[in-house]
VOMARKOL-387722 format. One record per residue (C-alpha): residue number from 1; residue in three letters; x, y, z. Coordinates in nm, 3 decimals. Layout:
residues N
TORKOL  nr rest    east   north      up
TORKOL NUM  ALA       X       Y       Z
...
This chain:
residues 378
TORKOL  nr rest    east   north      up
TORKOL   1  UNK   0.000   0.000   0.000
TORKOL   2  UNK   0.103   0.366  -0.023
TORKOL   3  UNK   0.286   0.439   0.296
TORKOL   4  UNK   0.310   0.750   0.508
TORKOL   5  UNK   0.658   0.887   0.560
TORKOL   6  UNK   0.871   0.613   0.716
TORKOL   7  UNK   0.882   0.660   1.087
TORKOL   8  UNK   1.177   0.586   1.310
TORKOL   9  UNK   1.125   0.241   1.461
TORKOL  10  UNK   1.194   0.162   1.820
TORKOL  11  UNK   1.282  -0.139   2.025
TORKOL  12  UNK   1.122  -0.177   2.364
TORKOL  13  UNK   1.384  -0.370   2.561
TORKOL  14  UNK   1.241  -0.619   2.806
TORKOL  15  UNK   1.394  -0.733   3.130
TORKOL  16  UNK   1.347  -1.105   3.079
TORKOL  17  UNK   1.680  -1.172   3.251
TORKOL  18  UNK   1.536  -1.014   3.564
TORKOL  19  UNK   1.262  -1.277   3.562
TORKOL  20  UNK   0.947  -1.067   3.562
TORKOL  21  UNK   0.884  -1.050   3.186
TORKOL  22  UNK   0.699  -1.381   3.161
TORKOL  23  UNK   0.496  -1.302   3.470
TORKOL  24  UNK   0.402  -0.956   3.342
TORKOL  25  UNK   0.306  -1.083   2.999
TORKOL  26  UNK   0.098  -1.363   3.147
TORKOL  27  UNK  -0.078  -1.113   3.372
TORKOL  28  UNK  -0.159  -0.893   3.075
TORKOL  29  UNK  -0.296  -1.186   2.882
TORKOL  30  UNK  -0.529  -1.275   3.168
TORKOL  31  UNK  -0.631  -0.924   3.264
TORKOL  32  UNK  -0.656  -0.733   2.937
TORKOL  33  UNK  -1.020  -0.653   2.853
TORKOL  34  UNK  -1.160  -0.744   2.513
TORKOL  35  UNK  -1.346  -0.482   2.315
TORKOL  36  UNK  -1.591  -0.728   2.166
TORKOL  37  UNK  -1.821  -0.982   2.325
TORKOL  38  UNK  -1.709  -1.343   2.281
TORKOL  39  UNK  -1.928  -1.622   2.148
TORKOL  40  UNK  -2.052  -1.830   2.442
TORKOL  41  UNK  -1.879  -2.143   2.314
TORKOL  42  UNK  -1.531  -1.982   2.317
TORKOL  43  UNK  -1.330  -2.005   2.639
TORKOL  44  UNK  -1.170  -1.660   2.695
TORKOL  45  UNK  -0.869  -1.827   2.857
TORKOL  46  UNK  -0.803  -2.010   2.530
TORKOL  47  UNK  -0.714  -1.691   2.344
TORKOL  48  UNK  -0.374  -1.679   2.183
TORKOL  49  UNK  -0.326  -1.318   2.069
TORKOL  50  UNK  -0.115  -1.133   2.328
TORKOL  51  UNK  -0.063  -0.762   2.395
TORKOL  52  UNK   0.209  -0.595   2.189
TORKOL  53  UNK   0.568  -0.618   2.315
TORKOL  54  UNK   0.821  -0.449   2.083
TORKOL  55  UNK   0.895  -0.365   1.721
TORKOL  56  UNK   1.194  -0.313   1.494
TORKOL  57  UNK   1.251  -0.155   1.153
TORKOL  58  UNK   1.230  -0.375   0.844
TORKOL  59  UNK   1.369  -0.112   0.603
TORKOL  60  UNK   1.715  -0.204   0.469
TORKOL  61  UNK   1.978   0.044   0.359
TORKOL  62  UNK   1.847   0.056  -0.001
TORKOL  63  UNK   1.521   0.205   0.129
TORKOL  64  UNK   1.281  -0.079   0.045
TORKOL  65  UNK   0.953  -0.049   0.236
TORKOL  66  UNK   0.614  -0.221   0.263
TORKOL  67  UNK   0.713  -0.539   0.449
TORKOL  68  UNK   0.486  -0.824   0.341
TORKOL  69  UNK   0.601  -1.181   0.407
TORKOL  70  UNK   0.710  -1.309   0.749
TORKOL  71  UNK   0.881  -1.642   0.819
TORKOL  72  UNK   1.067  -1.789   1.114
TORKOL  73  UNK   1.390  -1.986   1.091
TORKOL  74  UNK   1.265  -2.306   1.253
TORKOL  75  UNK   1.469  -2.564   1.442
TORKOL  76  UNK   1.462  -2.796   1.139
TORKOL  77  UNK   1.648  -2.539   0.926
TORKOL  78  UNK   2.024  -2.611   0.900
TORKOL  79  UNK   2.227  -2.322   1.040
TORKOL  80  UNK   2.596  -2.251   1.071
TORKOL  81  UNK   2.677  -2.200   0.703
TORKOL  82  UNK   2.514  -1.858   0.687
TORKOL  83  UNK   2.385  -1.572   0.902
TORKOL  84  UNK   2.060  -1.736   1.011
TORKOL  85  UNK   1.994  -1.887   1.355
TORKOL  86  UNK   1.696  -2.075   1.492
TORKOL  87  UNK   1.422  -1.839   1.603
TORKOL  88  UNK   1.531  -1.554   1.376
TORKOL  89  UNK   1.275  -1.384   1.151
TORKOL  90  UNK   1.286  -1.315   0.778
TORKOL  91  UNK   1.076  -1.036   0.621
TORKOL  92  UNK   1.024  -0.973   0.248
TORKOL  93  UNK   0.980  -0.618   0.117
TORKOL  94  UNK   0.726  -0.544  -0.158
TORKOL  95  UNK   0.801  -0.177  -0.238
TORKOL  96  UNK   1.119   0.004  -0.335
TORKOL  97  UNK   1.248   0.330  -0.189
TORKOL  98  UNK   1.013   0.524  -0.419
TORKOL  99  UNK   0.724   0.334  -0.258
TORKOL 100  UNK   0.618   0.164  -0.583
TORKOL 101  UNK   0.435  -0.161  -0.524
TORKOL 102  UNK   0.577  -0.476  -0.679
TORKOL 103  UNK   0.930  -0.338  -0.697
TORKOL 104  UNK   1.087  -0.444  -0.365
TORKOL 105  UNK   1.397  -0.663  -0.400
TORKOL 106  UNK   1.505  -0.741  -0.044
TORKOL 107  UNK   1.460  -0.985   0.243
TORKOL 108  UNK   1.579  -0.866   0.582
TORKOL 109  UNK   1.697  -1.085   0.868
TORKOL 110  UNK   1.601  -0.997   1.225
TORKOL 111  UNK   1.783  -1.187   1.496
TORKOL 112  UNK   1.631  -1.294   1.827
TORKOL 113  UNK   1.820  -1.003   1.983
TORKOL 114  UNK   1.635  -0.761   1.754
TORKOL 115  UNK   1.927  -0.683   1.521
TORKOL 116  UNK   1.825  -0.622   1.161
TORKOL 117  UNK   2.050  -0.700   0.864
TORKOL 118  UNK   2.014  -0.760   0.492
TORKOL 119  UNK   1.974  -1.130   0.404
TORKOL 120  UNK   1.896  -1.110   0.032
TORKOL 121  UNK   1.894  -0.842  -0.234
TORKOL 122  UNK   1.784  -0.943  -0.583
TORKOL 123  UNK   1.806  -0.769  -0.917
TORKOL 124  UNK   1.506  -0.580  -1.050
TORKOL 125  UNK   1.247  -0.639  -1.183
TORKOL 126  UNK   1.130  -0.804  -0.863
TORKOL 127  UNK   0.844  -0.752  -0.620
TORKOL 128  UNK   0.877  -0.980  -0.317
TORKOL 129  UNK   0.530  -1.071  -0.192
TORKOL 130  UNK   0.378  -1.221   0.123
TORKOL 131  UNK   0.467  -1.567  -0.012
TORKOL 132  UNK   0.768  -1.645   0.209
TORKOL 133  UNK   0.875  -1.969   0.374
TORKOL 134  UNK   1.169  -2.198   0.455
TORKOL 135  UNK   1.254  -2.563   0.393
TORKOL 136  UNK   1.465  -2.793   0.610
TORKOL 137  UNK   1.698  -2.849   0.312
TORKOL 138  UNK   1.829  -2.500   0.387
TORKOL 139  UNK   1.626  -2.304   0.134
TORKOL 140  UNK   1.423  -1.984   0.162
TORKOL 141  UNK   1.141  -1.963  -0.092
TORKOL 142  UNK   0.976  -1.630  -0.176
TORKOL 143  UNK   0.712  -1.518  -0.422
TORKOL 144  UNK   0.807  -1.263  -0.683
TORKOL 145  UNK   0.529  -1.044  -0.828
TORKOL 146  UNK   0.687  -0.760  -1.026
TORKOL 147  UNK   0.535  -0.446  -1.170
TORKOL 148  UNK   0.705  -0.179  -1.378
TORKOL 149  UNK   0.525   0.122  -1.233
TORKOL 150  UNK   0.369   0.009  -0.904
TORKOL 151  UNK   0.022  -0.057  -1.050
TORKOL 152  UNK  -0.171  -0.375  -1.119
TORKOL 153  UNK  -0.191  -0.279  -1.489
TORKOL 154  UNK   0.176  -0.368  -1.537
TORKOL 155  UNK   0.187  -0.675  -1.311
TORKOL 156  UNK   0.371  -0.975  -1.455
TORKOL 157  UNK   0.308  -1.342  -1.359
TORKOL 158  UNK   0.634  -1.359  -1.165
TORKOL 159  UNK   0.803  -1.662  -1.015
TORKOL 160  UNK   0.914  -1.840  -0.700
TORKOL 161  UNK   1.270  -1.759  -0.597
TORKOL 162  UNK   1.478  -2.022  -0.417
TORKOL 163  UNK   1.754  -1.875  -0.199
TORKOL 164  UNK   2.015  -2.071  -0.002
TORKOL 165  UNK   2.114  -2.025   0.361
TORKOL 166  UNK   2.385  -1.778   0.264
TORKOL 167  UNK   2.132  -1.548   0.099
TORKOL 168  UNK   2.229  -1.639  -0.259
TORKOL 169  UNK   1.969  -1.690  -0.533
TORKOL 170  UNK   1.996  -2.042  -0.677
TORKOL 171  UNK   1.669  -2.072  -0.873
TORKOL 172  UNK   1.384  -1.874  -1.021
TORKOL 173  UNK   1.089  -2.102  -1.094
TORKOL 174  UNK   0.835  -1.979  -1.350
TORKOL 175  UNK   0.535  -2.187  -1.456
TORKOL 176  UNK   0.171  -2.135  -1.562
TORKOL 177  UNK   0.076  -2.242  -1.208
TORKOL 178  UNK   0.258  -1.936  -1.077
TORKOL 179  UNK   0.052  -1.635  -1.185
TORKOL 180  UNK   0.148  -1.351  -0.953
TORKOL 181  UNK   0.213  -1.549  -0.630
TORKOL 182  UNK   0.035  -1.328  -0.377
TORKOL 183  UNK   0.091  -1.570  -0.088
TORKOL 184  UNK   0.199  -1.929  -0.028
TORKOL 185  UNK   0.202  -2.211   0.224
TORKOL 186  UNK   0.494  -2.456   0.218
TORKOL 187  UNK   0.449  -2.816   0.336
TORKOL 188  UNK   0.793  -2.962   0.405
TORKOL 189  UNK   0.829  -3.339   0.373
TORKOL 190  UNK   1.208  -3.350   0.359
TORKOL 191  UNK   1.282  -3.499   0.018
TORKOL 192  UNK   0.961  -3.353  -0.123
TORKOL 193  UNK   0.761  -3.036  -0.061
TORKOL 194  UNK   0.426  -2.886  -0.154
TORKOL 195  UNK   0.373  -2.520  -0.228
TORKOL 196  UNK   0.012  -2.403  -0.212
TORKOL 197  UNK   0.029  -2.082  -0.415
TORKOL 198  UNK  -0.247  -1.817  -0.420
TORKOL 199  UNK  -0.242  -1.628  -0.750
TORKOL 200  UNK  -0.358  -1.269  -0.786
TORKOL 201  UNK  -0.390  -1.256  -1.165
TORKOL 202  UNK  -0.638  -1.542  -1.206
TORKOL 203  UNK  -0.794  -1.595  -0.860
TORKOL 204  UNK  -0.673  -1.955  -0.834
TORKOL 205  UNK  -0.499  -2.159  -0.566
TORKOL 206  UNK  -0.257  -2.411  -0.715
TORKOL 207  UNK  -0.073  -2.703  -0.556
TORKOL 208  UNK   0.284  -2.743  -0.678
TORKOL 209  UNK   0.459  -3.071  -0.590
TORKOL 210  UNK   0.838  -3.054  -0.575
TORKOL 211  UNK   1.130  -3.289  -0.528
TORKOL 212  UNK   1.381  -3.127  -0.293
TORKOL 213  UNK   1.749  -3.179  -0.371
TORKOL 214  UNK   2.072  -3.026  -0.235
TORKOL 215  UNK   2.086  -2.806  -0.546
TORKOL 216  UNK   1.725  -2.682  -0.537
TORKOL 217  UNK   1.367  -2.776  -0.624
TORKOL 218  UNK   1.236  -2.981  -0.915
TORKOL 219  UNK   0.870  -2.934  -1.009
TORKOL 220  UNK   0.705  -3.275  -1.042
TORKOL 221  UNK   0.344  -3.175  -1.107
TORKOL 222  UNK   0.085  -2.912  -1.032
TORKOL 223  UNK  -0.292  -2.894  -0.989
TORKOL 224  UNK  -0.550  -2.618  -0.947
TORKOL 225  UNK  -0.731  -2.698  -0.622
TORKOL 226  UNK  -0.922  -2.371  -0.570
TORKOL 227  UNK  -1.072  -2.125  -0.818
TORKOL 228  UNK  -1.333  -1.855  -0.864
TORKOL 229  UNK  -1.203  -1.621  -0.594
TORKOL 230  UNK  -1.248  -1.249  -0.647
TORKOL 231  UNK  -0.936  -1.114  -0.819
TORKOL 232  UNK  -0.914  -0.752  -0.923
TORKOL 233  UNK  -0.673  -0.465  -0.933
TORKOL 234  UNK  -0.688  -0.222  -0.644
TORKOL 235  UNK  -0.522   0.122  -0.660
TORKOL 236  UNK  -0.438   0.104  -0.288
TORKOL 237  UNK  -0.371  -0.266  -0.220
TORKOL 238  UNK  -0.257  -0.348  -0.578
TORKOL 239  UNK  -0.477  -0.661  -0.578
TORKOL 240  UNK  -0.783  -0.798  -0.402
TORKOL 241  UNK  -0.735  -1.170  -0.451
TORKOL 242  UNK  -0.689  -1.502  -0.272
TORKOL 243  UNK  -0.400  -1.454  -0.035
TORKOL 244  UNK  -0.288  -1.630   0.283
TORKOL 245  UNK  -0.348  -1.994   0.359
TORKOL 246  UNK  -0.296  -2.239   0.645
TORKOL 247  UNK  -0.266  -2.615   0.604
TORKOL 248  UNK  -0.407  -2.876   0.843
TORKOL 249  UNK  -0.185  -3.177   0.770
TORKOL 250  UNK  -0.383  -3.419   0.990
TORKOL 251  UNK  -0.710  -3.352   0.804
TORKOL 252  UNK  -0.561  -3.254   0.468
TORKOL 253  UNK  -0.750  -2.923   0.465
TORKOL 254  UNK  -0.619  -2.596   0.329
TORKOL 255  UNK  -0.779  -2.281   0.472
TORKOL 256  UNK  -0.766  -1.989   0.226
TORKOL 257  UNK  -0.818  -1.620   0.301
TORKOL 258  UNK  -0.977  -1.433   0.009
TORKOL 259  UNK  -0.946  -1.056   0.036
TORKOL 260  UNK  -1.205  -0.965  -0.226
TORKOL 261  UNK  -1.457  -1.212  -0.083
TORKOL 262  UNK  -1.372  -1.093   0.271
TORKOL 263  UNK  -1.392  -1.454   0.383
TORKOL 264  UNK  -1.198  -1.768   0.470
TORKOL 265  UNK  -1.269  -2.095   0.286
TORKOL 266  UNK  -1.165  -2.457   0.343
TORKOL 267  UNK  -1.046  -2.687   0.062
TORKOL 268  UNK  -1.055  -3.054   0.158
TORKOL 269  UNK  -0.817  -3.320   0.019
TORKOL 270  UNK  -0.582  -3.033  -0.059
TORKOL 271  UNK  -0.268  -3.244  -0.097
TORKOL 272  UNK  -0.430  -3.516  -0.309
TORKOL 273  UNK  -0.724  -3.377  -0.505
TORKOL 274  UNK  -0.717  -3.397  -0.884
TORKOL 275  UNK  -0.963  -3.115  -0.957
TORKOL 276  UNK  -1.063  -2.775  -0.831
TORKOL 277  UNK  -1.291  -2.746  -0.529
TORKOL 278  UNK  -1.399  -2.403  -0.646
TORKOL 279  UNK  -1.407  -2.167  -0.353
TORKOL 280  UNK  -1.426  -2.454  -0.107
TORKOL 281  UNK  -1.643  -2.452   0.201
TORKOL 282  UNK  -1.702  -2.109   0.360
TORKOL 283  UNK  -1.562  -2.118   0.712
TORKOL 284  UNK  -1.550  -1.760   0.833
TORKOL 285  UNK  -1.758  -1.468   0.703
TORKOL 286  UNK  -1.771  -1.192   0.960
TORKOL 287  UNK  -1.823  -0.836   0.840
TORKOL 288  UNK  -1.804  -0.712   1.197
TORKOL 289  UNK  -1.437  -0.811   1.226
TORKOL 290  UNK  -1.304  -0.892   0.878
TORKOL 291  UNK  -1.184  -0.600   0.668
TORKOL 292  UNK  -1.007  -0.756   0.371
TORKOL 293  UNK  -0.882  -1.094   0.496
TORKOL 294  UNK  -0.521  -1.137   0.391
TORKOL 295  UNK  -0.238  -1.342   0.547
TORKOL 296  UNK  -0.299  -1.644   0.771
TORKOL 297  UNK  -0.121  -1.854   1.034
TORKOL 298  UNK  -0.197  -2.119   1.293
TORKOL 299  UNK  -0.194  -2.033   1.662
TORKOL 300  UNK  -0.064  -2.310   1.892
TORKOL 301  UNK  -0.409  -2.337   2.055
TORKOL 302  UNK  -0.554  -2.459   1.724
TORKOL 303  UNK  -0.712  -2.127   1.631
TORKOL 304  UNK  -0.648  -1.944   1.305
TORKOL 305  UNK  -0.507  -1.592   1.274
TORKOL 306  UNK  -0.582  -1.364   0.979
TORKOL 307  UNK  -0.460  -1.013   0.904
TORKOL 308  UNK  -0.680  -0.750   0.736
TORKOL 309  UNK  -0.560  -0.491   0.485
TORKOL 310  UNK  -0.869  -0.266   0.514
TORKOL 311  UNK  -0.918  -0.263   0.135
TORKOL 312  UNK  -1.258  -0.434   0.172
TORKOL 313  UNK  -1.527  -0.345   0.428
TORKOL 314  UNK  -1.306  -0.088   0.605
TORKOL 315  UNK  -1.392   0.033   0.954
TORKOL 316  UNK  -1.198   0.333   1.091
TORKOL 317  UNK  -1.265   0.205   1.442
TORKOL 318  UNK  -1.088  -0.126   1.366
TORKOL 319  UNK  -0.770  -0.038   1.175
TORKOL 320  UNK  -0.495  -0.283   1.079
TORKOL 321  UNK  -0.642  -0.573   1.273
TORKOL 322  UNK  -0.521  -0.927   1.329
TORKOL 323  UNK  -0.822  -1.147   1.403
TORKOL 324  UNK  -0.820  -1.476   1.592
TORKOL 325  UNK  -1.101  -1.723   1.518
TORKOL 326  UNK  -1.176  -2.093   1.546
TORKOL 327  UNK  -1.192  -2.343   1.257
TORKOL 328  UNK  -1.569  -2.342   1.318
TORKOL 329  UNK  -1.588  -1.972   1.233
TORKOL 330  UNK  -1.621  -1.828   1.584
TORKOL 331  UNK  -1.458  -1.492   1.656
TORKOL 332  UNK  -1.218  -1.500   1.952
TORKOL 333  UNK  -1.018  -1.176   1.971
TORKOL 334  UNK  -0.853  -0.906   1.764
TORKOL 335  UNK  -0.559  -0.669   1.807
TORKOL 336  UNK  -0.442  -0.374   1.599
TORKOL 337  UNK  -0.085  -0.327   1.476
TORKOL 338  UNK  -0.133   0.038   1.378
TORKOL 339  UNK  -0.379   0.318   1.460
TORKOL 340  UNK  -0.413   0.390   1.087
TORKOL 341  UNK  -0.567   0.159   0.831
TORKOL 342  UNK  -0.375  -0.064   0.591
TORKOL 343  UNK  -0.083  -0.170   0.809
TORKOL 344  UNK  -0.150  -0.539   0.873
TORKOL 345  UNK   0.000  -0.786   0.624
TORKOL 346  UNK   0.228  -1.087   0.688
TORKOL 347  UNK   0.249  -1.281   1.014
TORKOL 348  UNK   0.402  -1.604   1.145
TORKOL 349  UNK   0.405  -1.813   1.463
TORKOL 350  UNK   0.696  -2.024   1.589
TORKOL 351  UNK   0.607  -2.313   1.818
TORKOL 352  UNK   0.909  -2.544   1.797
TORKOL 353  UNK   1.093  -2.373   2.083
TORKOL 354  UNK   0.997  -2.333   2.452
TORKOL 355  UNK   0.681  -2.126   2.454
TORKOL 356  UNK   0.569  -1.955   2.134
TORKOL 357  UNK   0.688  -1.655   1.937
TORKOL 358  UNK   0.451  -1.446   1.727
TORKOL 359  UNK   0.563  -1.194   1.464
TORKOL 360  UNK   0.366  -0.961   1.238
TORKOL 361  UNK   0.452  -0.662   1.020
TORKOL 362  UNK   0.314  -0.310   1.014
TORKOL 363  UNK   0.372  -0.184   0.662
TORKOL 364  UNK   0.261   0.169   0.751
TORKOL 365  UNK   0.578   0.212   0.958
TORKOL 366  UNK   0.792  -0.056   0.787
TORKOL 367  UNK   0.840  -0.244   1.110
TORKOL 368  UNK   0.802  -0.589   1.262
TORKOL 369  UNK   0.628  -0.662   1.591
TORKOL 370  UNK   0.758  -0.961   1.784
TORKOL 371  UNK   0.576  -1.105   2.082
TORKOL 372  UNK   0.731  -1.373   2.303
TORKOL 373  UNK   0.504  -1.599   2.506
TORKOL 374  UNK   0.761  -1.778   2.713
TORKOL 375  UNK   0.674  -2.061   2.948
TORKOL 376  UNK   1.020  -2.069   3.101
TORKOL 377  UNK   1.024  -2.068   3.484
TORKOL 378  UNK   1.141  -1.754   3.663
């Protein structure tokens, strides 16, 4: 989106070493009032979304702004041969220093200590989208949706970029199944991987099946599993289209957030189906709390989290919201990442370390919020 002048970011240092951080955060989680009444069937103590803790700039030295994708470096990712460490965060930038959408070329690395550095800088034309993830083979995969002038009229189909642990580009994968990759969910099976790609130019969700090798990814097959989602150019958001997704491996269900439909759908047999499910089953339609459903992630309590870009059904009283809801479509809680509209885009949750870590971007200020919900004893 068009951003206000980039603000200076700030880091709120915690005193975790003094022992009271976990206690204070837990107290806030239990005591903080909720602005909206909860459905009777939802236990308020089961909420995941915490109060805000601290934030850090995502703007690298070349001036890229509009942070979109967020991904954690998980414990399965091999470290030691590059700058990344377990628990670090990667953030992809969608705009260049002139604030043109679909022209950002960088991924920044934010350490657990809150130190930001440049991980990857590609060569234009690039536009690094919310589609960002990692594979245990040591690869970072990011969607590339370029434009020549920052408008949807010049958007090109793009590609998936495969980057190694040292931040070097090793592959650019282009295919008819990749048609402006607006967002993506990676399913890592070691020697194979699935990329569920949401495409902005045709309103389809495609499954791409890959073999994973030490030298990169080999596309084995692809299948359209979702179609018919609203997809249109938007002068503010660039596109209203299918975006974030979250995969339930145990039930083989892919949940898809569709901005233009302002809804979340479920596609069953996502990893195996041989035809499109259309939109899938509507799971969550809630005009009181959804304002352009965008990126998605799982919370460790089994709830789903969705950001809202305020391009659809905007409400000035609920700007830049992240909404927590159940897989049965029940609203749980929401928090705002910015007092102005249009700031909430990518998010990610890390659960493979003690406690959980939650990260989300505010593209109005080009910053990343990071919340730590530690269960460590005092």
